[in-house]
GULUMTOR-834282 format. One line per 10 residues: for each residue x, y, z of N, C-alpha, C, CB. Coordinates in nm, 3 decimals. Glycine has a CB too. Layout:
BEGIN
X:Y:Z:X:Y:Z:X:Y:Z:X:Y:Z  ...
This chain:
BEGIN
2.146:3.221:0.391:2.282:3.142:0.361:2.179:3.042:0.312:2.408:3.095:0.497  2.255:2.923:0.248:2.184:2.765:0.161:2.236:2.666:0.247:2.246:2.719:-0.024  2.148:2.570:0.276:2.205:2.459:0.358:2.279:2.380:0.306:2.127:2.386:0.411  2.329:2.305:0.364:2.391:2.204:0.309:2.362:2.115:0.183:2.396:2.140:0.395  2.201:2.071:0.237:2.156:2.021:0.124:2.137:2.062:-0.023:2.070:1.996:0.157  2.095:2.224:0.001:2.077:2.312:-0.120:2.226:2.307:-0.182:2.022:2.476:-0.078  2.345:2.341:-0.134:2.462:2.321:-0.198:2.530:2.171:-0.272:2.539:2.366:-0.101  2.455:2.087:-0.166:2.503:1.963:-0.263:2.418:1.933:-0.371:2.515:1.830:-0.191  2.271:1.985:-0.389:2.195:1.954:-0.501:2.258:2.046:-0.625:2.036:1.982:-0.468  2.276:2.180:-0.568:2.357:2.256:-0.661:2.460:2.196:-0.741:2.416:2.349:-0.596
2.558:2.120:-0.673:2.684:2.088:-0.740:2.606:1.951:-0.814:2.838:2.059:-0.623  2.515:1.874:-0.767:2.480:1.748:-0.849:2.438:1.799:-0.993:2.353:1.657:-0.776  2.310:1.923:-0.956:2.271:1.962:-1.076:2.355:2.035:-1.198:2.181:2.031:-1.042  2.462:2.120:-1.156:2.555:2.127:-1.246:2.625:2.020:-1.292:2.627:2.199:-1.210  2.642:1.933:-1.241:2.702:1.801:-1.299:2.626:1.702:-1.420:2.719:1.711:-1.174  2.544:1.756:-1.430:2.429:1.710:-1.507:2.445:1.812:-1.623:2.279:1.715:-1.423  2.500:1.920:-1.645:2.518:1.978:-1.751:2.638:2.011:-1.821:2.467:2.058:-1.737  2.624:2.002:-1.943:2.731:2.033:-2.028:2.807:2.164:-1.996:2.679:2.037:-2.162  2.925:2.177:-1.967:3.000:2.287:-1.964:2.998:2.402:-2.060:3.107:2.244:-1.963  2.987:2.316:-2.177:3.024:2.387:-2.329:2.925:2.402:-2.365:3.099:2.323:-2.440
2.764:2.399:-2.321:2.635:2.458:-2.369:2.550:2.565:-2.271:2.544:2.337:-2.398  2.472:2.583:-2.337:2.411:2.723:-2.276:2.338:2.697:-2.150:2.305:2.798:-2.379  2.272:2.581:-2.156:2.197:2.516:-2.023:2.286:2.520:-1.908:2.154:2.359:-2.042  2.421:2.487:-1.916:2.504:2.497:-1.784:2.532:2.665:-1.746:2.664:2.408:-1.809  2.511:2.740:-1.823:2.525:2.868:-1.812:2.393:2.938:-1.729:2.547:2.918:-1.955  2.296:2.859:-1.773:2.179:2.883:-1.723:2.144:2.831:-1.591:2.096:2.846:-1.805  2.206:2.718:-1.611:2.170:2.654:-1.437:2.269:2.708:-1.336:2.187:2.466:-1.417  2.405:2.804:-1.383:2.475:2.890:-1.278:2.399:2.996:-1.218:2.590:2.953:-1.331  2.341:3.045:-1.356:2.272:3.157:-1.299:2.145:3.112:-1.216:2.233:3.255:-1.412  2.054:3.017:-1.244:1.980:3.004:-1.148:2.007:2.960:-1.022:1.909:2.951:-1.182
2.104:2.880:-0.970:2.149:2.846:-0.838:2.217:2.947:-0.791:2.225:2.733:-0.827  2.244:3.058:-0.857:2.318:3.206:-0.780:2.242:3.325:-0.781:2.455:3.260:-0.852  2.098:3.282:-0.806:2.003:3.395:-0.852:1.942:3.455:-0.691:1.860:3.322:-0.971  1.961:3.546:-0.622:1.918:3.585:-0.489:1.746:3.610:-0.526:2.015:3.737:-0.427  1.718:3.639:-0.604:1.574:3.667:-0.600:1.493:3.539:-0.627:1.538:3.776:-0.703  1.545:3.439:-0.676:1.487:3.306:-0.706:1.506:3.237:-0.561:1.568:3.222:-0.839  1.619:3.245:-0.490:1.624:3.158:-0.363:1.540:3.210:-0.231:1.776:3.147:-0.322  1.469:3.363:-0.230:1.394:3.433:-0.176:1.273:3.377:-0.164:1.395:3.536:-0.226  1.261:3.351:-0.303:1.097:3.322:-0.363:1.074:3.208:-0.296:1.068:3.295:-0.538  1.188:3.100:-0.312:1.179:2.970:-0.305:1.178:2.911:-0.151:1.290:2.921:-0.387
1.235:3.004:-0.071:1.246:3.007:0.077:1.086:3.040:0.138:1.367:3.131:0.123  1.014:3.137:0.066:0.922:3.203:0.105:0.786:3.096:0.082:0.927:3.341:0.030  0.802:3.070:-0.024:0.704:2.933:-0.084:0.709:2.820:0.036:0.779:2.851:-0.251  0.836:2.772:0.064:0.824:2.699:0.144:0.789:2.714:0.298:0.910:2.654:0.121  0.807:2.832:0.337:0.740:2.916:0.489:0.576:2.883:0.450:0.781:3.142:0.503  0.509:2.933:0.341:0.368:2.943:0.361:0.334:2.758:0.319:0.286:3.088:0.240  0.434:2.680:0.250:0.351:2.562:0.231:0.389:2.489:0.365:0.383:2.474:0.086  0.477:2.506:0.439:0.501:2.434:0.557:0.415:2.498:0.676:0.654:2.433:0.587  0.447:2.633:0.716:0.416:2.683:0.837:0.243:2.715:0.799:0.525:2.823:0.883  0.190:2.760:0.702:0.076:2.843:0.712:-0.026:2.750:0.661:0.085:2.979:0.636
0.018:2.629:0.573:-0.047:2.558:0.497:-0.037:2.419:0.535:-0.012:2.583:0.377  0.050:2.389:0.602:0.058:2.262:0.682:0.129:2.126:0.581:-0.115:2.227:0.736  0.166:2.175:0.468:0.184:2.077:0.364:0.366:2.045:0.393:0.131:2.152:0.190  0.406:1.958:0.285:0.545:1.941:0.284:0.618:2.032:0.222:0.577:1.832:0.235  0.761:1.994:0.215:0.863:2.101:0.131:0.819:2.102:0.007:1.022:2.066:0.123  0.805:2.264:-0.026:0.789:2.286:-0.167:0.897:2.393:-0.174:0.635:2.328:-0.220  1.025:2.420:-0.124:1.099:2.494:-0.147:1.256:2.502:-0.211:1.083:2.526:-0.062  1.367:2.535:-0.156:1.504:2.533:-0.284:1.518:2.415:-0.273:1.663:2.617:-0.268  1.496:2.295:-0.142:1.562:2.160:-0.161:1.432:2.093:-0.259:1.600:2.067:0.008  1.338:2.094:-0.253:1.275:2.031:-0.374:1.280:2.085:-0.455:1.170:1.999:-0.380
1.234:2.210:-0.512:1.265:2.233:-0.666:1.412:2.203:-0.707:1.236:2.386:-0.707  1.512:2.207:-0.640:1.655:2.151:-0.663:1.627:2.038:-0.736:1.744:2.116:-0.532  1.586:1.947:-0.623:1.565:1.792:-0.662:1.500:1.751:-0.758:1.510:1.723:-0.580  1.385:1.831:-0.778:1.304:1.793:-0.913:1.383:1.831:-1.037:1.158:1.873:-0.922  1.448:1.921:-1.025:1.530:1.996:-1.121:1.623:1.871:-1.167:1.615:2.134:-1.050  1.718:1.812:-1.086:1.812:1.705:-1.062:1.732:1.566:-1.142:1.839:1.688:-0.878  1.612:1.525:-1.088:1.555:1.440:-1.145:1.495:1.443:-1.319:1.467:1.429:-1.052  1.451:1.565:-1.322:1.401:1.582:-1.450:1.511:1.590:-1.549:1.317:1.696:-1.456  1.615:1.648:-1.530:1.753:1.615:-1.596:1.803:1.478:-1.633:1.849:1.659:-1.513  1.803:1.430:-1.516:1.846:1.284:-1.504:1.758:1.170:-1.647:1.790:1.233:-1.318
1.640:1.207:-1.608:1.559:1.149:-1.694:1.560:1.188:-1.860:1.437:1.174:-1.634  1.573:1.341:-1.877:1.614:1.367:-1.987:1.710:1.302:-2.056:1.638:1.463:-1.983  1.834:1.302:-1.970:1.933:1.245:-2.041:1.925:1.097:-2.073:2.044:1.272:-1.976  1.856:1.012:-1.962:1.823:0.885:-2.020:1.740:0.870:-2.150:1.759:0.818:-1.924  1.652:0.946:-2.177:1.560:0.959:-2.257:1.676:0.971:-2.406:1.451:1.092:-2.208  1.762:1.079:-2.408:1.860:1.099:-2.488:1.938:0.996:-2.546:1.928:1.169:-2.435  2.007:0.940:-2.455:2.053:0.793:-2.439:2.026:0.725:-2.518:2.018:0.727:-2.345  1.905:0.665:-2.507:1.771:0.562:-2.539:1.757:0.616:-2.721:1.583:0.612:-2.409  1.790:0.733:-2.713:1.769:0.767:-2.887:1.605:0.841:-2.894:1.772:0.583:-3.005  1.551:0.864:-2.751:1.428:0.921:-2.784:1.449:1.089:-2.794:1.319:0.873:-2.670
1.377:1.158:-2.925:1.427:1.289:-2.946:1.320:1.360:-2.842:1.425:1.342:-3.118  1.343:1.488:-2.802:1.251:1.576:-2.729:1.133:1.645:-2.819:1.337:1.686:-2.663  1.056:1.706:-2.796:0.938:1.750:-2.891:1.038:1.847:-2.959:0.780:1.825:-2.815  1.096:1.943:-2.943:1.180:2.044:-2.961:1.253:1.988:-3.087:1.269:2.077:-2.834  1.315:1.888:-3.078:1.423:1.813:-3.182:1.328:1.710:-3.294:1.551:1.698:-3.075  1.226:1.696:-3.243:1.089:1.607:-3.320:1.045:1.717:-3.437:0.925:1.569:-3.190  1.022:1.824:-3.377:0.942:1.929:-3.481:1.040:2.042:-3.533:0.807:2.011:-3.400  1.177:1.986:-3.515:1.291:2.059:-3.586:1.275:2.204:-3.560:1.294:2.033:-3.744  1.254:2.226:-3.446:1.281:2.396:-3.420:1.367:2.457:-3.314:1.152:2.462:-3.385  1.436:2.318:-3.262:1.517:2.338:-3.144:1.595:2.249:-3.135:1.458:2.349:-3.030
1.736:2.237:-3.046:1.811:2.163:-3.016:1.799:2.109:-2.879:1.909:2.212:-3.044  1.882:1.972:-2.851:1.876:1.911:-2.725:1.909:2.012:-2.612:1.969:1.793:-2.722  2.000:2.106:-2.647:2.019:2.183:-2.556:1.905:2.302:-2.544:2.149:2.225:-2.575  1.852:2.317:-2.610:1.714:2.413:-2.566:1.598:2.364:-2.462:1.628:2.440:-2.701  1.604:2.233:-2.548:1.509:2.144:-2.443:1.561:2.144:-2.326:1.487:1.997:-2.473  1.678:2.119:-2.277:1.747:2.090:-2.176:1.721:2.244:-2.088:1.905:2.040:-2.223  1.733:2.333:-2.143:1.693:2.486:-2.107:1.566:2.481:-2.046:1.684:2.589:-2.234  1.471:2.441:-2.134:1.321:2.450:-2.077:1.283:2.368:-1.975:1.223:2.422:-2.172  1.347:2.240:-1.956:1.321:2.148:-1.849:1.396:2.205:-1.728:1.366:1.999:-1.886  1.487:2.265:-1.715:1.592:2.313:-1.613:1.499:2.436:-1.569:1.763:2.356:-1.679
1.431:2.538:-1.665:1.376:2.640:-1.594:1.253:2.603:-1.513:1.349:2.742:-1.682  1.174:2.488:-1.588:1.051:2.479:-1.548:1.039:2.422:-1.402:0.983:2.405:-1.645  1.136:2.315:-1.410:1.155:2.224:-1.317:1.220:2.322:-1.173:1.259:2.099:-1.387  1.317:2.416:-1.160:1.356:2.481:-1.081:1.297:2.566:-1.018:1.425:2.512:-1.112  1.160:2.628:-1.107:1.078:2.705:-1.046:0.950:2.679:-1.055:1.095:2.813:-1.077  0.935:2.553:-1.060:0.784:2.509:-1.095:0.673:2.550:-0.974:0.781:2.333:-1.116  0.733:2.540:-0.811:0.658:2.576:-0.696:0.656:2.712:-0.686:0.704:2.520:-0.578  0.687:2.816:-0.755:0.666:2.954:-0.670:0.563:2.992:-0.613:0.684:3.057:-0.730  0.472:2.958:-0.694:0.324:2.988:-0.674:0.290:2.955:-0.523:0.228:2.896:-0.779  0.377:2.841:-0.487:0.326:2.812:-0.334:0.339:2.953:-0.246:0.430:2.681:-0.256
0.432:3.048:-0.310:0.457:3.150:-0.183:0.309:3.219:-0.178:0.600:3.282:-0.211  0.177:3.193:-0.265:0.099:3.289:-0.292:-0.053:3.178:-0.213:0.111:3.345:-0.486  -0.037:3.056:-0.262:-0.149:2.976:-0.234:-0.161:2.806:-0.282:-0.257:3.055:-0.297  -0.176:2.695:-0.197:-0.177:2.581:-0.303:-0.289:2.593:-0.385:-0.179:2.442:-0.245  -0.388:2.672:-0.403:-0.501:2.670:-0.515:-0.437:2.728:-0.635:-0.637:2.758:-0.477  -0.441:2.659:-0.732:-0.379:2.681:-0.850:-0.278:2.721:-0.874:-0.423:2.732:-0.907  -0.181:2.704:-0.771:-0.037:2.757:-0.766:0.071:2.735:-0.889:0.023:2.693:-0.646  0.012:2.651:-0.949:0.103:2.644:-1.103:0.071:2.726:-1.215:0.095:2.507:-1.172  -0.069:2.809:-1.206:-0.084:2.912:-1.263:-0.025:3.067:-1.218:-0.203:2.902:-1.271  -0.031:3.023:-1.079:0.021:3.156:-0.987:0.182:3.131:-1.002:-0.038:3.154:-0.794
0.264:3.052:-1.008:0.394:3.005:-1.050:0.432:3.078:-1.180:0.394:2.848:-1.069  0.354:3.044:-1.303:0.348:3.116:-1.432:0.360:3.254:-1.439:0.236:3.091:-1.491  0.298:3.289:-1.360:0.304:3.475:-1.340:0.424:3.495:-1.273:0.172:3.558:-1.235  0.471:3.462:-1.144:0.582:3.497:-1.067:0.726:3.446:-1.154:0.563:3.423:-0.914  0.717:3.306:-1.219:0.810:3.262:-1.272:0.874:3.385:-1.395:0.760:3.125:-1.319  0.787:3.426:-1.482:0.809:3.459:-1.614:0.865:3.603:-1.618:0.681:3.442:-1.695  0.857:3.690:-1.537:0.971:3.778:-1.555:1.100:3.738:-1.502:0.943:3.898:-1.500  1.082:3.634:-1.430:1.219:3.562:-1.358:1.306:3.484:-1.513:1.151:3.404:-1.207  1.213:3.418:-1.552:1.301:3.323:-1.675:1.314:3.430:-1.812:1.192:3.151:-1.733  1.250:3.561:-1.821:1.267:3.615:-1.889:1.409:3.709:-1.914:1.171:3.649:-1.879
1.462:3.723:-1.771:1.574:3.800:-1.781:1.655:3.728:-1.751:1.583:3.906:-1.720  1.661:3.579:-1.717:1.788:3.498:-1.713:1.801:3.450:-1.864:1.780:3.366:-1.600  1.682:3.434:-1.947:1.700:3.383:-2.097:1.755:3.507:-2.175:1.549:3.326:-2.170  1.733:3.617:-2.142:1.774:3.727:-2.212:1.924:3.745:-2.187:1.692:3.847:-2.174  2.003:3.720:-2.070:2.170:3.667:-2.064:2.201:3.557:-2.142:2.220:3.620:-1.922  2.143:3.482:-2.146:2.192:3.313:-2.195:2.156:3.344:-2.373:2.055:3.140:-2.101  2.073:3.412:-2.397:2.037:3.410:-2.544:1.997:3.545:-2.618:1.921:3.316:-2.558  2.094:3.656:-2.570:2.083:3.772:-2.607:2.062:3.826:-2.760:2.179:3.813:-2.557  2.105:3.764:-2.840:2.084:3.784:-2.994:1.988:3.684:-3.049:2.219:3.770:-3.076  1.913:3.602:-2.975:1.834:3.511:-3.056:1.668:3.528:-2.981:1.910:3.337:-3.048
1.570:3.574:-3.009:1.461:3.646:-2.986:1.364:3.525:-2.947:1.420:3.741:-3.112  1.376:3.440:-3.118:1.299:3.330:-3.158:1.332:3.233:-3.044:1.332:3.276:-3.307  1.448:3.192:-3.043:1.477:3.062:-2.928:1.436:3.132:-2.788:1.669:3.002:-2.920  1.489:3.253:-2.774:1.461:3.276:-2.634:1.291:3.246:-2.598:1.508:3.437:-2.601  1.194:3.307:-2.681:1.089:3.277:-2.651:0.992:3.137:-2.629:1.061:3.339:-2.714  1.111:3.054:-2.757:1.040:2.935:-2.777:1.037:2.841:-2.616:1.124:2.851:-2.913  1.197:2.870:-2.558:1.188:2.832:-2.444:1.138:2.879:-2.310:1.272:2.811:-2.438  1.109:3.019:-2.345:1.020:3.041:-2.238:0.897:2.978:-2.245:0.999:3.167:-2.221  0.804:3.002:-2.336:0.702:2.913:-2.356:0.694:2.769:-2.329:0.678:2.923:-2.463  0.777:2.673:-2.387:0.780:2.547:-2.296:0.805:2.549:-2.168:0.863:2.465:-2.333
0.903:2.639:-2.118:0.900:2.660:-1.977:0.787:2.648:-1.913:0.942:2.769:-1.945  0.692:2.743:-1.946:0.562:2.773:-1.890:0.467:2.642:-1.923:0.501:2.917:-1.957  0.463:2.551:-2.000:0.404:2.451:-2.016:0.430:2.378:-1.925:0.417:2.405:-2.114  0.551:2.330:-1.899:0.606:2.271:-1.746:0.554:2.308:-1.625:0.740:2.304:-1.720  0.549:2.453:-1.614:0.518:2.481:-1.476:0.365:2.453:-1.496:0.563:2.640:-1.415  0.299:2.522:-1.576:0.153:2.534:-1.595:0.084:2.367:-1.588:0.125:2.619:-1.757  0.180:2.237:-1.607:0.141:2.100:-1.617:0.179:2.042:-1.530:0.172:2.037:-1.713  0.268:2.064:-1.411:0.327:1.988:-1.321:0.222:1.934:-1.226:0.432:2.062:-1.256  0.097:1.968:-1.212:0.022:1.924:-1.112:-0.070:1.804:-1.175:-0.056:2.045:-1.050  -0.070:1.784:-1.317:-0.162:1.668:-1.361:-0.280:1.700:-1.388:-0.177:1.569:-1.274
-0.331:1.815:-1.363:-0.422:1.835:-1.355:-0.510:1.892:-1.468:-0.410:1.879:-1.270  -0.438:1.934:-1.609:-0.435:2.047:-1.711:-0.301:1.931:-1.805:-0.375:2.252:-1.629  -0.392:1.928:-1.928:-0.330:1.836:-2.026:-0.209:1.893:-2.107:-0.435:1.793:-2.122  -0.106:1.809:-2.083:0.004:1.894:-2.163:0.082:1.822:-2.268:0.110:1.951:-2.066  0.143:1.844:-2.351:0.169:1.782:-2.488:0.319:1.737:-2.506:0.132:1.890:-2.603  0.419:1.804:-2.466:0.559:1.809:-2.501:0.631:1.723:-2.404:0.614:1.952:-2.502  0.697:1.642:-2.438:0.818:1.543:-2.356:0.867:1.619:-2.272:0.945:1.481:-2.436  0.906:1.726:-2.312:0.989:1.839:-2.197:0.885:1.839:-2.081:1.017:2.029:-2.263  0.779:1.895:-2.080:0.691:1.905:-1.981:0.651:1.818:-1.928:0.609:1.953:-2.001  0.619:1.686:-1.997:0.571:1.570:-1.914:0.696:1.520:-1.808:0.524:1.440:-2.022
0.828:1.560:-1.829:0.925:1.499:-1.745:0.887:1.560:-1.637:1.068:1.511:-1.777  0.884:1.690:-1.604:0.834:1.795:-1.509:0.752:1.704:-1.397:0.730:1.917:-1.593  0.631:1.681:-1.483:0.525:1.587:-1.387:0.588:1.492:-1.297:0.428:1.494:-1.475  0.667:1.425:-1.380:0.725:1.245:-1.342:0.810:1.340:-1.204:0.878:1.119:-1.517  0.906:1.395:-1.253:1.018:1.472:-1.140:0.962:1.497:-0.996:1.065:1.633:-1.196  0.882:1.567:-1.034:0.781:1.603:-0.903:0.733:1.452:-0.850:0.623:1.710:-0.957  0.663:1.423:-0.881:0.607:1.295:-0.804:0.736:1.211:-0.793:0.476:1.208:-0.889  0.856:1.219:-0.816:0.945:1.127:-0.761:1.014:1.199:-0.640:1.046:1.075:-0.870  0.962:1.274:-0.611:1.028:1.362:-0.507:0.949:1.362:-0.362:1.033:1.515:-0.567  0.916:1.226:-0.291:0.858:1.146:-0.201:0.950:1.092:-0.134:0.778:1.059:-0.248
1.070:1.130:-0.096:1.112:1.051:0.015:1.089:1.114:0.153:1.252:1.020:-0.002  1.114:1.010:0.249:1.072:1.064:0.383:1.097:1.193:0.447:1.117:0.989:0.463  1.224:1.248:0.404:1.274:1.364:0.471:1.199:1.502:0.412:1.437:1.367:0.450  1.113:1.440:0.315:1.060:1.592:0.277:0.927:1.631:0.360:1.020:1.602:0.105  0.896:1.539:0.439:0.763:1.532:0.519:0.808:1.573:0.667:0.688:1.370:0.515  0.941:1.552:0.700:0.971:1.560:0.832:0.954:1.686:0.936:1.090:1.527:0.828  0.981:1.773:0.851:0.930:1.891:0.913:0.781:1.908:0.936:0.973:1.994:0.838  0.688:1.910:0.866:0.543:1.910:0.870:0.497:1.828:0.988:0.482:1.856:0.738  0.563:1.694:1.004:0.516:1.607:1.082:0.535:1.654:1.215:0.567:1.487:1.059  0.660:1.730:1.236:0.715:1.784:1.368:0.615:1.917:1.392:0.894:1.828:1.356
0.601:1.994:1.320:0.520:2.115:1.353:0.386:2.112:1.351:0.546:2.212:1.279  0.327:2.011:1.286:0.171:1.976:1.291:0.128:1.847:1.334:0.111:1.987:1.163  0.127:1.824:1.508:0.086:1.712:1.544:-0.050:1.663:1.560:0.135:1.701:1.633  -0.193:1.789:1.519:-0.322:1.757:1.521:-0.346:1.667:1.442:-0.398:1.847:1.501  -0.400:1.566:1.404:-0.481:1.501:1.323:-0.558:1.581:1.245:-0.552:1.420:1.386  -0.560:1.564:1.104:-0.671:1.673:1.000:-0.690:1.590:0.883:-0.601:1.843:0.938  -0.774:1.605:0.806:-0.790:1.539:0.665:-0.659:1.552:0.590:-0.911:1.610:0.576  -0.624:1.468:0.512:-0.486:1.489:0.429:-0.379:1.409:0.494:-0.435:1.648:0.425  -0.367:1.380:0.631:-0.276:1.348:0.715:-0.207:1.217:0.620:-0.343:1.315:0.871  -0.286:1.122:0.552:-0.240:0.993:0.497:-0.122:1.047:0.385:-0.379:0.899:0.423
-0.117:1.150:0.324:0.009:1.187:0.262:0.103:1.210:0.339:0.004:1.286:0.189  0.094:1.278:0.438:0.221:1.302:0.515:0.281:1.130:0.578:0.175:1.428:0.661  0.176:1.103:0.645:0.266:0.940:0.664:0.273:0.839:0.578:0.221:0.856:0.768  0.209:0.876:0.442:0.236:0.757:0.353:0.391:0.842:0.317:0.098:0.719:0.200  0.428:0.968:0.285:0.563:0.994:0.220:0.660:0.973:0.339:0.577:1.149:0.151  0.593:0.936:0.462:0.748:0.955:0.561:0.758:0.778:0.558:0.729:1.054:0.780  0.712:0.720:0.499:0.742:0.587:0.469:0.814:0.528:0.364:0.650:0.538:0.463  0.867:0.636:0.266:0.939:0.620:0.131:1.097:0.633:0.201:0.890:0.758:-0.003  1.136:0.520:0.194:1.290:0.524:0.209:1.371:0.584:0.097:1.342:0.386:0.226  1.346:0.557:-0.005:1.437:0.575:-0.140:1.357:0.579:-0.235:1.539:0.469:-0.176
1.416:0.657:-0.325:1.321:0.658:-0.506:1.455:0.685:-0.595:1.166:0.834:-0.546  1.459:0.572:-0.659:1.613:0.596:-0.748:1.531:0.557:-0.905:1.788:0.448:-0.690  1.629:0.667:-0.933:1.570:0.666:-1.119:1.726:0.598:-1.181:1.525:0.892:-1.214  1.679:0.552:-1.285:1.794:0.489:-1.360:1.755:0.405:-1.489:1.869:0.396:-1.262  1.837:0.378:-1.562:1.797:0.292:-1.692:1.728:0.197:-1.687:1.887:0.241:-1.757  1.627:0.218:-1.793:1.508:0.068:-1.756:1.594:-0.024:-1.834:1.306:0.068:-1.831  1.526:-0.165:-1.830:1.529:-0.307:-1.909:1.440:-0.290:-2.002:1.494:-0.439:-1.832  1.346:-0.251:-2.007:1.261:-0.239:-2.114:1.233:-0.102:-2.213:1.149:-0.276:-2.056  1.217:0.021:-2.087:1.195:0.128:-2.138:1.320:0.182:-2.084:1.066:0.189:-2.111  1.342:0.324:-2.111:1.472:0.405:-2.128:1.470:0.453:-1.990:1.476:0.528:-2.249
1.354:0.467:-1.908:1.384:0.525:-1.781:1.299:0.421:-1.659:1.327:0.700:-1.785  1.389:0.384:-1.548:1.355:0.293:-1.448:1.320:0.377:-1.325:1.469:0.192:-1.422  1.210:0.378:-1.222:1.207:0.417:-1.136:1.145:0.303:-1.037:1.160:0.530:-1.156  1.259:0.336:-0.927:1.242:0.229:-0.832:1.172:0.251:-0.686:1.374:0.181:-0.811  1.090:0.251:-0.612:1.074:0.290:-0.499:1.067:0.229:-0.365:0.997:0.338:-0.514  1.147:0.248:-0.281:1.149:0.151:-0.176:1.095:0.206:-0.010:1.307:0.101:-0.175  1.024:0.127:0.042:0.931:0.184:0.147:0.962:0.092:0.292:0.757:0.167:0.088  0.932:0.149:0.387:0.988:0.091:0.519:0.820:0.016:0.553:1.064:0.238:0.656  0.691:0.048:0.511:0.573:0.000:0.548:0.476:0.016:0.420:0.527:0.073:0.675  0.347:-0.043:0.424:0.280:-0.083:0.337:0.230:0.061:0.293:0.185:-0.192:0.379
0.170:0.136:0.371:0.135:0.272:0.385:0.198:0.376:0.265:0.184:0.313:0.530  0.292:0.353:0.223:0.379:0.398:0.105:0.321:0.369:-0.022:0.512:0.336:0.106  0.219:0.286:-0.050:0.195:0.253:-0.171:0.097:0.352:-0.192:0.160:0.115:-0.196  0.031:0.421:-0.083:-0.043:0.541:-0.112:-0.001:0.645:-0.207:-0.060:0.601:-0.003  0.139:0.698:-0.143:0.191:0.803:-0.208:0.215:0.750:-0.363:0.322:0.853:-0.132  0.235:0.608:-0.391:0.281:0.593:-0.522:0.179:0.585:-0.613:0.362:0.486:-0.537  0.044:0.526:-0.560:-0.059:0.480:-0.661:-0.159:0.628:-0.678:-0.156:0.325:-0.592  -0.132:0.728:-0.563:-0.245:0.839:-0.568:-0.135:0.932:-0.613:-0.344:0.884:-0.415  -0.029:0.966:-0.596:0.044:1.083:-0.643:0.130:1.053:-0.757:0.126:1.142:-0.537  0.212:0.945:-0.744:0.310:0.940:-0.881:0.285:0.883:-1.018:0.419:0.869:-0.851
0.165:0.752:-0.941:0.114:0.710:-1.092:-0.006:0.803:-1.134:0.058:0.541:-1.099  -0.059:0.860:-1.056:-0.158:0.952:-1.121:-0.086:1.096:-1.198:-0.266:0.999:-0.995  0.014:1.135:-1.166:0.091:1.223:-1.235:0.145:1.140:-1.372:0.209:1.278:-1.136  0.242:1.029:-1.361:0.257:0.965:-1.480:0.151:0.943:-1.565:0.307:0.859:-1.461  0.041:0.912:-1.509:-0.085:0.894:-1.620:-0.084:1.010:-1.737:-0.243:0.907:-1.536  -0.061:1.112:-1.632:-0.107:1.235:-1.734:0.033:1.310:-1.838:-0.180:1.375:-1.615  0.101:1.219:-1.829:0.239:1.277:-1.868:0.274:1.212:-2.020:0.365:1.231:-1.742  0.277:1.260:-2.109:0.339:1.222:-2.261:0.475:1.120:-2.228:0.398:1.388:-2.359  0.519:1.124:-2.136:0.638:1.051:-2.127:0.596:0.871:-2.054:0.750:1.159:-2.018  0.477:0.846:-2.049:0.440:0.745:-1.965:0.503:0.604:-2.016:0.286:0.745:-1.956
0.492:0.616:-2.172:0.558:0.525:-2.230:0.694:0.459:-2.240:0.539:0.552:-2.304  0.758:0.559:-2.149:0.903:0.557:-2.173:0.961:0.529:-2.027:0.959:0.704:-2.243  0.868:0.443:-1.921:0.894:0.430:-1.794:0.865:0.291:-1.712:0.827:0.531:-1.744  0.928:0.264:-1.629:0.889:0.145:-1.587:0.888:0.157:-1.426:0.982:0.035:-1.647  0.807:0.148:-1.349:0.792:0.160:-1.215:0.772:0.008:-1.130:0.669:0.258:-1.200  0.871:0.047:-1.024:0.885:-0.071:-0.945:0.848:-0.014:-0.804:1.036:-0.140:-0.956  0.780:-0.086:-0.691:0.793:-0.017:-0.571:0.802:-0.177:-0.471:0.643:0.110:-0.542  0.856:-0.158:-0.371:0.879:-0.265:-0.279:0.863:-0.207:-0.123:1.030:-0.328:-0.310  0.821:-0.322:-0.004:0.857:-0.272:0.100:0.983:-0.327:0.147:0.762:-0.281:0.182  1.092:-0.293:0.209:1.200:-0.381:0.302:1.197:-0.512:0.304:1.193:-0.357:0.437
1.249:-0.612:0.223:1.250:-0.739:0.247:1.147:-0.802:0.201:1.264:-0.763:0.361  1.068:-0.711:0.104:0.998:-0.817:0.010:1.029:-0.785:-0.103:0.854:-0.831:0.012  0.947:-0.859:-0.236:0.948:-0.858:-0.353:0.893:-0.756:-0.435:0.909:-0.950:-0.376  0.954:-0.683:-0.504:0.908:-0.547:-0.551:0.782:-0.556:-0.645:1.027:-0.475:-0.627  0.678:-0.488:-0.667:0.581:-0.478:-0.743:0.595:-0.378:-0.865:0.482:-0.452:-0.664  0.586:-0.459:-0.970:0.599:-0.358:-1.099:0.435:-0.312:-1.130:0.678:-0.449:-1.255  0.449:-0.198:-1.159:0.342:-0.137:-1.213:0.321:-0.071:-1.361:0.324:-0.054:-1.129  0.433:-0.054:-1.401:0.427:-0.036:-1.565:0.573:-0.099:-1.592:0.408:0.148:-1.632
């Protein structure tokens, strides 16, 4: 059974897609797929219970998908073309399909290990993406393979440790970094009470009250982070900004952060 949070995110995700486009059909297939749901649930079990990390399951992957689609639409509204559009090999809807697939499946590799989980994720997601794309693009092999390759770039590059080049893949990096509100660290903090190396990530994330993505004033996308304490700056500077620095979409972003009641600090 899906949690209320998953169901809410499923609804929000589909609201970001055009019902007349193939990306909407793909979105419906993703949120209804039993294999994906099972893998996402198990990835979360491994992440939280075995490894002591925060949420890397169905809620996180749905949130990253929503973040990615929102930013993609903000770029589109600002007249920024996707890589497929600029290269004149695909449509905006093709790019939407790739961003949707990559973001919704990007952490499947956490079901195996944290180490190189983005590479393991490509292996696990590959057959699933092929199966779903065959249903959405049954008569267009070249389009299906193009979207499959671009989706793999998004999964492959989402940790910011490998160079990526497309606008589409760059959004996955940023969207992943934006999912850092305190609810994501709640269960690990309850289950893992002994102090250990790396706890700063957990406590830093727990101080993030909200992350909002909206239209920027100078650039197309504005990211605003609100925190309850200064420890949250670690999460922004060591996680979010590190990912943004590796994203081809850095030029399109504004980033602000502030502790509740204080003036915001502008990073980009």
